[in-house]
All heavy atoms as a GROMACS GRO file, in nm:
protein
  558
    1GLY      N    1   5.266   1.920  -7.926
    1GLY     CA    2   5.290   1.899  -7.793
    1GLY      C    3   5.380   1.765  -7.778
    1GLY      O    4   5.414   1.705  -7.881
    2LYS      N    5   5.409   1.742  -7.650
    2LYS     CA    6   5.490   1.638  -7.606
    2LYS      C    7   5.408   1.516  -7.597
    2LYS      O    8   5.289   1.512  -7.550
    2LYS     CB    9   5.566   1.667  -7.487
    2LYS     CG   10   5.669   1.786  -7.513
    2LYS     CD   11   5.770   1.770  -7.399
    2LYS     CE   12   5.878   1.869  -7.436
    2LYS     NZ   13   6.011   1.809  -7.445
    3VAL      N   14   5.480   1.386  -7.631
    3VAL     CA   15   5.413   1.260  -7.606
    3VAL      C   16   5.490   1.173  -7.517
    3VAL      O   17   5.611   1.175  -7.516
    3VAL     CB   18   5.404   1.190  -7.749
    3VAL    CG1   19   5.323   1.060  -7.734
    3VAL    CG2   20   5.324   1.282  -7.853
    4CYS      N   21   5.420   1.092  -7.439
    4CYS     CA   22   5.495   1.000  -7.348
    4CYS      C   23   5.565   0.895  -7.431
    4CYS      O   24   5.519   0.847  -7.542
    4CYS     CB   25   5.394   0.931  -7.257
    4CYS     SG   26   5.335   1.025  -7.118
    5ALA      N   27   5.684   0.853  -7.386
    5ALA     CA   28   5.752   0.746  -7.452
    5ALA      C   29   5.673   0.615  -7.453
    5ALA      O   30   5.614   0.589  -7.347
    5ALA     CB   31   5.893   0.731  -7.397
    6VAL      N   32   5.675   0.536  -7.551
    6VAL     CA   33   5.622   0.404  -7.554
    6VAL      C   34   5.688   0.318  -7.452
    6VAL      O   35   5.819   0.314  -7.450
    6VAL     CB   36   5.617   0.351  -7.695
    6VAL    CG1   37   5.559   0.196  -7.685
    6VAL    CG2   38   5.541   0.425  -7.800
    7PRO      N   39   5.620   0.240  -7.362
    7PRO     CA   40   5.680   0.163  -7.264
    7PRO      C   41   5.760   0.050  -7.325
    7PRO      O   42   5.726   0.016  -7.435
    7PRO     CB   43   5.569   0.102  -7.178
    7PRO     CG   44   5.445   0.196  -7.203
    7PRO     CD   45   5.468   0.249  -7.341
    8THR      N   46   5.846   0.003  -7.245
    8THR     CA   47   5.924  -0.128  -7.289
    8THR      C   48   5.878  -0.239  -7.198
    8THR      O   49   5.865  -0.224  -7.070
    8THR     CB   50   6.071  -0.104  -7.287
    8THR    OG1   51   6.120  -0.060  -7.156
    8THR    CG2   52   6.125   0.005  -7.388
    9VAL      N   53   5.876  -0.353  -7.246
    9VAL     CA   54   5.836  -0.489  -7.172
    9VAL      C   55   5.977  -0.570  -7.171
    9VAL      O   56   6.020  -0.608  -7.274
    9VAL     CB   57   5.729  -0.556  -7.237
    9VAL    CG1   58   5.692  -0.682  -7.152
    9VAL    CG2   59   5.591  -0.459  -7.241
   10THR      N   60   6.013  -0.595  -7.055
   10THR     CA   61   6.139  -0.686  -7.036
   10THR      C   62   6.104  -0.808  -6.946
   10THR      O   63   6.049  -0.788  -6.847
   10THR     CB   64   6.244  -0.606  -6.961
   10THR    OG1   65   6.259  -0.479  -7.034
   10THR    CG2   66   6.381  -0.681  -6.969
   11LYS      N   67   6.131  -0.920  -7.005
   11LYS     CA   68   6.090  -1.056  -6.947
   11LYS      C   69   6.236  -1.101  -6.865
   11LYS      O   70   6.327  -1.108  -6.922
   11LYS     CB   71   6.056  -1.160  -7.040
   11LYS     CG   72   6.034  -1.293  -6.973
   11LYS     CD   73   5.976  -1.390  -7.072
   11LYS     CE   74   5.960  -1.531  -7.004
   11LYS     NZ   75   5.962  -1.547  -6.872
   12GLY      N   76   6.206  -1.119  -6.736
   12GLY     CA   77   6.307  -1.174  -6.657
   12GLY      C   78   6.298  -1.328  -6.639
   12GLY      O   79   6.210  -1.382  -6.708
   13ASN      N   80   6.361  -1.387  -6.542
   13ASN     CA   81   6.345  -1.530  -6.509
   13ASN      C   82   6.200  -1.570  -6.471
   13ASN      O   83   6.157  -1.666  -6.524
   13ASN     CB   84   6.456  -1.577  -6.407
   13ASN     CG   85   6.594  -1.578  -6.466
   13ASN    OD1   86   6.601  -1.582  -6.590
   13ASN    ND2   87   6.686  -1.562  -6.383
   14SER      N   88   6.154  -1.489  -6.370
   14SER     CA   89   6.016  -1.536  -6.322
   14SER      C   90   5.920  -1.414  -6.327
   14SER      O   91   5.808  -1.428  -6.277
   14SER     CB   92   6.026  -1.593  -6.189
   14SER     OG   93   6.084  -1.487  -6.098
   15THR      N   94   5.956  -1.287  -6.375
   15THR     CA   95   5.881  -1.175  -6.371
   15THR      C   96   5.894  -1.114  -6.501
   15THR      O   97   5.991  -1.128  -6.589
   15THR     CB   98   5.909  -1.078  -6.261
   15THR    OG1   99   6.047  -1.034  -6.278
   15THR    CG2  100   5.892  -1.141  -6.117
   16THR      N  101   5.806  -1.020  -6.538
   16THR     CA  102   5.810  -0.933  -6.650
   16THR      C  103   5.788  -0.782  -6.603
   16THR      O  104   5.692  -0.760  -6.522
   16THR     CB  105   5.709  -0.968  -6.749
   16THR    OG1  106   5.715  -1.109  -6.798
   16THR    CG2  107   5.699  -0.881  -6.877
   17GLU      N  108   5.880  -0.704  -6.648
   17GLU     CA  109   5.871  -0.558  -6.602
   17GLU      C  110   5.828  -0.469  -6.724
   17GLU      O  111   5.865  -0.503  -6.839
   17GLU     CB  112   6.009  -0.524  -6.547
   17GLU     CG  113   6.044  -0.593  -6.434
   17GLU     CD  114   6.168  -0.536  -6.366
   17GLU    OE1  115   6.209  -0.426  -6.390
   17GLU    OE2  116   6.235  -0.606  -6.270
   18ILE      N  117   5.765  -0.362  -6.690
   18ILE     CA  118   5.726  -0.260  -6.779
   18ILE      C  119   5.789  -0.126  -6.736
   18ILE      O  120   5.771  -0.100  -6.624
   18ILE     CB  121   5.584  -0.259  -6.795
   18ILE    CG1  122   5.504  -0.386  -6.822
   18ILE    CG2  123   5.540  -0.147  -6.914
   18ILE    CD1  124   5.360  -0.387  -6.818
   19ALA      N  125   5.845  -0.057  -6.827
   19ALA     CA  126   5.909   0.072  -6.791
   19ALA      C  127   5.895   0.170  -6.908
   19ALA      O  128   5.856   0.138  -7.011
   19ALA     CB  129   6.062   0.051  -6.777
   20CYS      N  130   5.907   0.283  -6.853
   20CYS     CA  131   5.883   0.410  -6.944
   20CYS      C  132   5.997   0.519  -6.920
   20CYS      O  133   6.024   0.549  -6.805
   20CYS     CB  134   5.737   0.468  -6.936
   20CYS     SG  135   5.713   0.604  -7.044
   21THR      N  136   6.048   0.573  -7.021
   21THR     CA  137   6.164   0.663  -7.004
   21THR      C  138   6.108   0.810  -6.973
   21THR      O  139   6.190   0.891  -6.939
   21THR     CB  140   6.249   0.668  -7.127
   21THR    OG1  141   6.178   0.693  -7.244
   21THR    CG2  142   6.328   0.535  -7.144
   22THR      N  143   5.968   0.820  -6.994
   22THR     CA  144   5.915   0.961  -6.950
   22THR      C  145   5.902   0.959  -6.799
   22THR      O  146   5.829   0.881  -6.746
   22THR     CB  147   5.779   0.977  -7.017
   22THR    OG1  148   5.786   0.957  -7.153
   22THR    CG2  149   5.713   1.117  -6.979
   23GLY      N  150   5.970   1.055  -6.737
   23GLY     CA  151   5.973   1.066  -6.593
   23GLY      C  152   5.838   1.077  -6.530
   23GLY      O  153   5.750   1.152  -6.576
   24SER      N  154   5.806   1.011  -6.431
   24SER     CA  155   5.686   0.997  -6.350
   24SER      C  156   5.560   0.967  -6.431
   24SER      O  157   5.439   1.008  -6.389
   24SER     CB  158   5.671   1.116  -6.259
   24SER     OG  159   5.663   1.244  -6.345
   25ALA      N  160   5.570   0.908  -6.547
   25ALA     CA  161   5.462   0.868  -6.631
   25ALA      C  162   5.391   0.744  -6.558
   25ALA      O  163   5.472   0.668  -6.498
   25ALA     CB  164   5.493   0.840  -6.764
   26GLU      N  165   5.270   0.734  -6.558
   26GLU     CA  166   5.198   0.614  -6.513
   26GLU      C  167   5.180   0.517  -6.629
   26GLU      O  168   5.163   0.557  -6.749
   26GLU     CB  169   5.074   0.646  -6.447
   26GLU     CG  170   5.087   0.728  -6.321
   26GLU     CD  171   4.962   0.704  -6.238
   26GLU    OE1  172   4.914   0.601  -6.205
   26GLU    OE2  173   4.905   0.812  -6.180
   27ILE      N  174   5.178   0.393  -6.604
   27ILE     CA  175   5.156   0.284  -6.707
   27ILE      C  176   5.037   0.210  -6.676
   27ILE      O  177   5.017   0.169  -6.554
   27ILE     CB  178   5.287   0.194  -6.715
   27ILE    CG1  179   5.405   0.272  -6.752
   27ILE    CG2  180   5.264   0.072  -6.813
   27ILE    CD1  181   5.537   0.203  -6.739
   28LYS      N  182   4.955   0.187  -6.773
   28LYS     CA  183   4.846   0.099  -6.752
   28LYS      C  184   4.858  -0.026  -6.851
   28LYS      O  185   4.913  -0.006  -6.964
   28LYS     CB  186   4.714   0.165  -6.791
   28LYS     CG  187   4.640   0.238  -6.675
   28LYS     CD  188   4.495   0.265  -6.704
   28LYS     CE  189   4.434   0.315  -6.579
   28LYS     NZ  190   4.300   0.359  -6.612
   29TYR      N  191   4.824  -0.138  -6.811
   29TYR     CA  192   4.837  -0.256  -6.886
   29TYR      C  193   4.731  -0.356  -6.872
   29TYR      O  194   4.651  -0.352  -6.776
   29TYR     CB  195   4.976  -0.322  -6.850
   29TYR     CG  196   4.968  -0.397  -6.710
   29TYR    CD1  197   4.938  -0.532  -6.710
   29TYR    CD2  198   4.987  -0.337  -6.592
   29TYR    CE1  199   4.936  -0.590  -6.580
   29TYR    CE2  200   4.969  -0.395  -6.465
   29TYR     CZ  201   4.939  -0.526  -6.464
   29TYR     OH  202   4.933  -0.597  -6.345
   30THR      N  203   4.723  -0.450  -6.981
   30THR     CA  204   4.626  -0.563  -6.966
   30THR      C  205   4.704  -0.689  -6.998
   30THR      O  206   4.808  -0.673  -7.057
   30THR     CB  207   4.509  -0.551  -7.062
   30THR    OG1  208   4.566  -0.535  -7.204
   30THR    CG2  209   4.420  -0.423  -7.034
   31LEU      N  210   4.656  -0.800  -6.953
   31LEU     CA  211   4.703  -0.923  -6.983
   31LEU      C  212   4.618  -1.013  -7.067
   31LEU      O  213   4.659  -1.120  -7.096
   31LEU     CB  214   4.732  -1.013  -6.850
   31LEU     CG  215   4.824  -0.947  -6.758
   31LEU    CD1  216   4.818  -1.020  -6.625
   31LEU    CD2  217   4.972  -0.943  -6.804
   32ASP      N  218   4.509  -0.965  -7.097
   32ASP     CA  219   4.411  -1.037  -7.182
   32ASP      C  220   4.403  -1.004  -7.335
   32ASP      O  221   4.316  -1.045  -7.410
   32ASP     CB  222   4.262  -1.029  -7.121
   32ASP     CG  223   4.219  -0.883  -7.118
   32ASP    OD1  224   4.287  -0.792  -7.173
   32ASP    OD2  225   4.116  -0.870  -7.059
   33GLY      N  226   4.499  -0.926  -7.368
   33GLY     CA  227   4.503  -0.875  -7.516
   33GLY      C  228   4.419  -0.756  -7.534
   33GLY      O  229   4.416  -0.703  -7.654
   34SER      N  230   4.339  -0.710  -7.443
   34SER     CA  231   4.247  -0.592  -7.488
   34SER      C  232   4.330  -0.460  -7.479
   34SER      O  233   4.436  -0.452  -7.421
   34SER     CB  234   4.139  -0.583  -7.375
   34SER     OG  235   4.187  -0.576  -7.247
   35ASP      N  236   4.282  -0.362  -7.540
   35ASP     CA  237   4.348  -0.224  -7.544
   35ASP      C  238   4.351  -0.161  -7.407
   35ASP      O  239   4.228  -0.126  -7.357
   35ASP     CB  240   4.286  -0.142  -7.646
   35ASP     CG  241   4.354  -0.014  -7.680
   35ASP    OD1  242   4.419   0.046  -7.583
   35ASP    OD2  243   4.369   0.023  -7.792
   36PRO      N  244   4.468  -0.137  -7.339
   36PRO     CA  245   4.464  -0.093  -7.196
   36PRO      C  246   4.406   0.051  -7.192
   36PRO      O  247   4.376   0.098  -7.094
   36PRO     CB  248   4.608  -0.088  -7.165
   36PRO     CG  249   4.683  -0.092  -7.295
   36PRO     CD  250   4.598  -0.163  -7.391
   37ARG      N  251   4.404   0.125  -7.316
   37ARG     CA  252   4.347   0.263  -7.313
   37ARG      C  253   4.197   0.266  -7.277
   37ARG      O  254   4.150   0.370  -7.222
   37ARG     CB  255   4.382   0.333  -7.439
   37ARG     CG  256   4.521   0.350  -7.462
   37ARG     CD  257   4.554   0.409  -7.597
   37ARG     NE  258   4.506   0.307  -7.690
   37ARG     CZ  259   4.522   0.319  -7.826
   37ARG    NH1  260   4.575   0.428  -7.879
   37ARG    NH2  261   4.485   0.220  -7.912
   38TYR      N  262   4.130   0.155  -7.314
   38TYR     CA  263   3.987   0.157  -7.302
   38TYR      C  264   3.922   0.038  -7.220
   38TYR      O  265   3.806   0.028  -7.202
   38TYR     CB  266   3.919   0.146  -7.452
   38TYR     CG  267   3.987   0.248  -7.546
   38TYR    CD1  268   4.061   0.212  -7.651
   38TYR    CD2  269   3.967   0.383  -7.523
   38TYR    CE1  270   4.125   0.301  -7.736
   38TYR    CE2  271   4.024   0.468  -7.612
   38TYR     CZ  272   4.103   0.436  -7.721
   38TYR     OH  273   4.166   0.522  -7.796
   39SER      N  274   4.006  -0.053  -7.181
   39SER     CA  275   3.956  -0.186  -7.136
   39SER      C  276   3.919  -0.167  -6.981
   39SER      O  277   3.994  -0.102  -6.907
   39SER     CB  278   4.068  -0.292  -7.143
   39SER     OG  279   4.028  -0.414  -7.082
   40ALA      N  280   3.820  -0.238  -6.949
   40ALA     CA  281   3.782  -0.239  -6.803
   40ALA      C  282   3.875  -0.318  -6.723
   40ALA      O  283   3.880  -0.300  -6.592
   40ALA     CB  284   3.643  -0.284  -6.789
   41THR      N  285   3.949  -0.410  -6.781
   41THR     CA  286   4.034  -0.488  -6.714
   41THR      C  287   4.185  -0.428  -6.697
   41THR      O  288   4.272  -0.505  -6.636
   41THR     CB  289   4.062  -0.636  -6.786
   41THR    OG1  290   4.114  -0.606  -6.913
   41THR    CG2  291   3.919  -0.703  -6.798
   42ALA      N  292   4.203  -0.310  -6.752
   42ALA     CA  293   4.337  -0.254  -6.740
   42ALA      C  294   4.381  -0.219  -6.603
   42ALA      O  295   4.288  -0.181  -6.513
   42ALA     CB  296   4.344  -0.119  -6.819
   43LYS      N  297   4.502  -0.242  -6.563
   43LYS     CA  298   4.545  -0.216  -6.436
   43LYS      C  299   4.662  -0.120  -6.439
   43LYS      O  300   4.739  -0.106  -6.530
   43LYS     CB  301   4.617  -0.339  -6.367
   43LYS     CG  302   4.506  -0.450  -6.348
   43LYS     CD  303   4.573  -0.576  -6.305
   43LYS     CE  304   4.466  -0.695  -6.294
   43LYS     NZ  305   4.536  -0.821  -6.276
   44VAL      N  306   4.681  -0.039  -6.329
   44VAL     CA  307   4.788   0.061  -6.324
   44VAL      C  308   4.908  -0.030  -6.283
   44VAL      O  309   4.911  -0.108  -6.187
   44VAL     CB  310   4.769   0.164  -6.224
   44VAL    CG1  311   4.898   0.249  -6.199
   44VAL    CG2  312   4.649   0.260  -6.262
   45TYR      N  313   5.023  -0.015  -6.355
   45TYR     CA  314   5.139  -0.091  -6.325
   45TYR      C  315   5.214  -0.034  -6.201
   45TYR      O  316   5.250   0.090  -6.195
   45TYR     CB  317   5.238  -0.089  -6.444
   45TYR     CG  318   5.367  -0.170  -6.432
   45TYR    CD1  319   5.366  -0.297  -6.438
   45TYR    CD2  320   5.479  -0.098  -6.395
   45TYR    CE1  321   5.485  -0.366  -6.426
   45TYR    CE2  322   5.596  -0.166  -6.373
   45TYR     CZ  323   5.596  -0.304  -6.394
   45TYR     OH  324   5.732  -0.367  -6.374
   46THR      N  325   5.241  -0.117  -6.112
   46THR     CA  326   5.316  -0.073  -5.974
   46THR      C  327   5.431  -0.161  -5.937
   46THR      O  328   5.518  -0.123  -5.873
   46THR     CB  329   5.201  -0.073  -5.854
   46THR    OG1  330   5.160  -0.203  -5.843
   46THR    CG2  331   5.095   0.020  -5.872
   47ALA      N  332   5.434  -0.291  -5.996
   47ALA     CA  333   5.546  -0.368  -5.973
   47ALA      C  334   5.550  -0.475  -6.089
   47ALA      O  335   5.456  -0.503  -6.155
   47ALA     CB  336   5.521  -0.435  -5.831
   48ALA      N  337   5.661  -0.547  -6.091
   48ALA     CA  338   5.679  -0.647  -6.199
   48ALA      C  339   5.568  -0.755  -6.178
   48ALA      O  340   5.518  -0.791  -6.078
   48ALA     CB  341   5.815  -0.725  -6.164
   49ILE      N  342   5.533  -0.801  -6.308
   49ILE     CA  343   5.426  -0.897  -6.313
   49ILE      C  344   5.485  -1.043  -6.290
   49ILE      O  345   5.575  -1.079  -6.360
   49ILE     CB  346   5.351  -0.889  -6.453
   49ILE    CG1  347   5.307  -0.753  -6.482
   49ILE    CG2  348   5.253  -1.001  -6.469
   49ILE    CD1  349   5.283  -0.717  -6.625
   50ALA      N  350   5.438  -1.113  -6.196
   50ALA     CA  351   5.501  -1.237  -6.164
   50ALA      C  352   5.448  -1.343  -6.251
   50ALA      O  353   5.312  -1.365  -6.263
   50ALA     CB  354   5.463  -1.274  -6.019
   51ASN      N  355   5.536  -1.415  -6.305
   51ASN     CA  356   5.503  -1.534  -6.389
   51ASN      C  357   5.388  -1.526  -6.475
   51ASN      O  358   5.294  -1.600  -6.472
   51ASN     CB  359   5.483  -1.650  -6.298
   51ASN     CG  360   5.614  -1.688  -6.216
   51ASN    OD1  361   5.719  -1.683  -6.274
   51ASN    ND2  362   5.587  -1.718  -6.088
   52PRO      N  363   5.392  -1.432  -6.574
   52PRO     CA  364   5.273  -1.429  -6.683
   52PRO      C  365   5.266  -1.564  -6.755
   52PRO      O  366   5.378  -1.628  -6.777
   52PRO     CB  367   5.308  -1.317  -6.770
   52PRO     CG  368   5.444  -1.284  -6.750
   52PRO     CD  369   5.494  -1.330  -6.604
   53SER      N  370   5.150  -1.610  -6.781
   53SER     CA  371   5.130  -1.734  -6.842
   53SER      C  372   5.164  -1.732  -6.995
   53SER      O  373   5.152  -1.626  -7.054
   53SER     CB  374   4.987  -1.780  -6.827
   53SER     OG  375   4.942  -1.784  -6.704
   54ALA      N  376   5.223  -1.845  -7.039
   54ALA     CA  377   5.251  -1.858  -7.183
   54ALA      C  378   5.122  -1.831  -7.254
   54ALA      O  379   5.011  -1.884  -7.214
   54ALA     CB  380   5.324  -1.982  -7.213
   55GLY      N  381   5.131  -1.748  -7.359
   55GLY     CA  382   5.010  -1.722  -7.449
   55GLY      C  383   4.942  -1.598  -7.394
   55GLY      O  384   4.852  -1.535  -7.474
   56GLU      N  385   4.971  -1.552  -7.286
   56GLU     CA  386   4.908  -1.405  -7.247
   56GLU      C  387   4.973  -1.294  -7.321
   56GLU      O  388   5.087  -1.307  -7.364
   56GLU     CB  389   4.939  -1.378  -7.100
   56GLU     CG  390   4.837  -1.461  -7.003
   56GLU     CD  391   4.849  -1.416  -6.857
   56GLU    OE1  392   4.963  -1.398  -6.801
   56GLU    OE2  393   4.748  -1.403  -6.793
   57MET      N  394   4.898  -1.197  -7.353
   57MET     CA  395   4.944  -1.087  -7.436
   57MET      C  396   4.939  -0.960  -7.336
   57MET      O  397   4.835  -0.931  -7.294
   57MET     CB  398   4.850  -1.072  -7.551
   57MET     CG  399   4.885  -0.938  -7.632
   57MET     SD  400   5.043  -0.945  -7.714
   57MET     CE  401   5.006  -1.051  -7.854
   58ILE      N  402   5.060  -0.916  -7.312
   58ILE     CA  403   5.064  -0.794  -7.228
   58ILE      C  404   5.066  -0.684  -7.331
   58ILE      O  405   5.133  -0.663  -7.429
   58ILE     CB  406   5.205  -0.782  -7.159
   58ILE    CG1  407   5.206  -0.896  -7.056
   58ILE    CG2  408   5.215  -0.653  -7.089
   58ILE    CD1  409   5.345  -0.909  -6.987
   59LYS      N  410   4.957  -0.588  -7.309
   59LYS     CA  411   4.958  -0.461  -7.377
   59LYS      C  412   4.965  -0.341  -7.279
   59LYS      O  413   4.900  -0.352  -7.174
   59LYS     CB  414   4.823  -0.451  -7.456
   59LYS     CG  415   4.821  -0.543  -7.576
   59LYS     CD  416   4.704  -0.515  -7.662
   59LYS     CE  417   4.706  -0.612  -7.790
   59LYS     NZ  418   4.592  -0.584  -7.870
   60ALA      N  419   5.050  -0.248  -7.297
   60ALA     CA  420   5.060  -0.138  -7.216
   60ALA      C  421   5.081  -0.006  -7.290
   60ALA      O  422   5.138   0.005  -7.401
   60ALA     CB  423   5.187  -0.168  -7.126
   61TYR      N  424   5.054   0.102  -7.200
   61TYR     CA  425   5.079   0.238  -7.265
   61TYR      C  426   5.110   0.323  -7.141
   61TYR      O  427   5.080   0.296  -7.023
   61TYR     CB  428   4.963   0.301  -7.350
   61TYR     CG  429   4.841   0.353  -7.258
   61TYR    CD1  430   4.827   0.493  -7.257
   61TYR    CD2  431   4.760   0.267  -7.194
   61TYR    CE1  432   4.725   0.530  -7.178
   61TYR    CE2  433   4.648   0.316  -7.119
   61TYR     CZ  434   4.621   0.462  -7.109
   61TYR     OH  435   4.529   0.506  -7.036
   62ALA      N  436   5.169   0.444  -7.171
   62ALA     CA  437   5.201   0.546  -7.062
   62ALA      C  438   5.131   0.670  -7.076
   62ALA      O  439   5.097   0.710  -7.191
   62ALA     CB  440   5.358   0.563  -7.064
   63TYR      N  441   5.103   0.731  -6.972
   63TYR     CA  442   5.034   0.857  -6.976
   63TYR      C  443   5.085   0.949  -6.857
   63TYR      O  444   5.118   0.905  -6.752
   63TYR     CB  445   4.877   0.831  -6.965
   63TYR     CG  446   4.826   0.770  -6.842
   63TYR    CD1  447   4.785   0.845  -6.743
   63TYR    CD2  448   4.836   0.633  -6.826
   63TYR    CE1  449   4.737   0.781  -6.614
   63TYR    CE2  450   4.790   0.570  -6.713
   63TYR     CZ  451   4.743   0.648  -6.605
   63TYR     OH  452   4.705   0.581  -6.490
   64LYS      N  453   5.060   1.076  -6.871
   64LYS     CA  454   5.105   1.172  -6.776
   64LYS      C  455   5.029   1.299  -6.804
   64LYS      O  456   5.011   1.345  -6.914
   64LYS     CB  457   5.258   1.195  -6.784
   64LYS     CG  458   5.301   1.296  -6.678
   64LYS     CD  459   5.469   1.299  -6.694
   64LYS     CE  460   5.527   1.415  -6.591
   64LYS     NZ  461   5.662   1.413  -6.615
   65ASN      N  462   4.980   1.366  -6.700
   65ASN     CA  463   4.913   1.494  -6.715
   65ASN      C  464   5.006   1.604  -6.796
   65ASN      O  465   5.123   1.612  -6.766
   65ASN     CB  466   4.881   1.555  -6.576
   65ASN     CG  467   4.766   1.496  -6.509
   65ASN    OD1  468   4.684   1.432  -6.582
   65ASN    ND2  469   4.736   1.514  -6.381
   66GLY      N  470   4.947   1.663  -6.882
   66GLY     CA  471   5.022   1.765  -6.959
   66GLY      C  472   5.080   1.692  -7.084
   66GLY      O  473   5.141   1.780  -7.171
   67LEU      N  474   5.074   1.568  -7.107
   67LEU     CA  475   5.135   1.512  -7.224
   67LEU      C  476   5.025   1.420  -7.292
   67LEU      O  477   4.944   1.373  -7.232
   67LEU     CB  478   5.256   1.416  -7.182
   67LEU     CG  479   5.380   1.478  -7.113
   67LEU    CD1  480   5.468   1.374  -7.078
   67LEU    CD2  481   5.455   1.595  -7.201
   68PHE      N  482   5.065   1.398  -7.423
   68PHE     CA  483   4.963   1.299  -7.490
   68PHE      C  484   5.022   1.157  -7.445
   68PHE      O  485   5.134   1.135  -7.425
   68PHE     CB  486   4.982   1.319  -7.648
   68PHE     CG  487   4.927   1.444  -7.695
   68PHE    CD1  488   5.006   1.548  -7.742
   68PHE    CD2  489   4.795   1.456  -7.704
   68PHE    CE1  490   4.945   1.661  -7.777
   68PHE    CE2  491   4.733   1.562  -7.765
   68PHE     CZ  492   4.816   1.676  -7.797
   69ALA      N  493   4.909   1.075  -7.445
   69ALA     CA  494   4.951   0.926  -7.400
   69ALA      C  495   5.040   0.860  -7.519
   69ALA      O  496   5.033   0.905  -7.645
   69ALA     CB  497   4.816   0.848  -7.388
   70SER      N  498   5.120   0.756  -7.477
   70SER     CA  499   5.204   0.697  -7.570
   70SER      C  500   5.120   0.593  -7.657
   70SER      O  501   5.002   0.577  -7.638
   70SER     CB  502   5.303   0.611  -7.485
   70SER     OG  503   5.250   0.498  -7.431
   71GLY      N  504   5.183   0.539  -7.747
   71GLY     CA  505   5.126   0.439  -7.829
   71GLY      C  506   5.124   0.311  -7.742
   71GLY      O  507   5.180   0.314  -7.625
   72VAL      N  508   5.061   0.202  -7.787
   72VAL     CA  509   5.058   0.078  -7.718
   72VAL      C  510   5.153  -0.019  -7.750
   72VAL      O  511   5.181  -0.032  -7.870
   72VAL     CB  512   4.906   0.019  -7.733
   72VAL    CG1  513   4.900  -0.118  -7.658
   72VAL    CG2  514   4.799   0.118  -7.677
   73VAL      N  515   5.229  -0.075  -7.658
   73VAL     CA  516   5.329  -0.183  -7.690
   73VAL      C  517   5.264  -0.312  -7.655
   73VAL      O  518   5.168  -0.332  -7.574
   73VAL     CB  519   5.454  -0.170  -7.593
   73VAL    CG1  520   5.422  -0.188  -7.456
   73VAL    CG2  521   5.569  -0.269  -7.635
   74GLU      N  522   5.298  -0.417  -7.734
   74GLU     CA  523   5.238  -0.546  -7.730
   74GLU      C  524   5.357  -0.639  -7.707
   74GLU      O  525   5.462  -0.632  -7.770
   74GLU     CB  526   5.162  -0.579  -7.857
   74GLU     CG  527   5.043  -0.493  -7.884
   74GLU     CD  528   4.964  -0.549  -8.014
   74GLU    OE1  529   4.997  -0.656  -8.058
   74GLU    OE2  530   4.871  -0.478  -8.051
   75HIS      N  531   5.322  -0.730  -7.617
   75HIS     CA  532   5.438  -0.832  -7.583
   75HIS      C  533   5.373  -0.968  -7.550
   75HIS      O  534   5.277  -0.984  -7.455
   75HIS     CB  535   5.516  -0.793  -7.448
   75HIS     CG  536   5.615  -0.896  -7.406
   75HIS    ND1  537   5.734  -0.912  -7.479
   75HIS    CD2  538   5.608  -0.988  -7.308
   75HIS    CE1  539   5.807  -1.006  -7.403
   75HIS    NE2  540   5.724  -1.057  -7.310
   76ALA      N  541   5.389  -1.062  -7.640
   76ALA     CA  542   5.340  -1.206  -7.635
   76ALA      C  543   5.425  -1.272  -7.529
   76ALA      O  544   5.544  -1.295  -7.546
   76ALA     CB  545   5.335  -1.270  -7.753
   77CYS      N  546   5.367  -1.333  -7.414
   77CYS     CA  547   5.429  -1.413  -7.320
   77CYS      C  548   5.461  -1.548  -7.373
   77CYS      O  549   5.372  -1.609  -7.434
   77CYS     CB  550   5.351  -1.413  -7.188
   77CYS     SG  551   5.331  -1.253  -7.119
   78VAL      N  552   5.587  -1.600  -7.353
   78VAL     CA  553   5.613  -1.739  -7.398
   78VAL      C  554   5.664  -1.813  -7.279
   78VAL      O  555   5.695  -1.768  -7.167
   78VAL     CB  556   5.713  -1.733  -7.501
   78VAL    CG1  557   5.655  -1.680  -7.625
   78VAL    CG2  558   5.837  -1.666  -7.443
   0.00000   0.00000   0.00000
């Protein structure tokens, strides 16, 4: 079967963006280092994350109906 692409995390000047090359896949992420696939704190990504704090750990994965979910990407905020 097909699998969603692992999301990429890109830090800008004041925001951090998460993107996936799989068309119309949804992305879920956490900022507390927990696994977004199972965490109660996971949020659906809708817009760039404003000023994540140094030391926060962004973890994200992509999913879409009909495809297997991607692996989890980890990004330590500095």
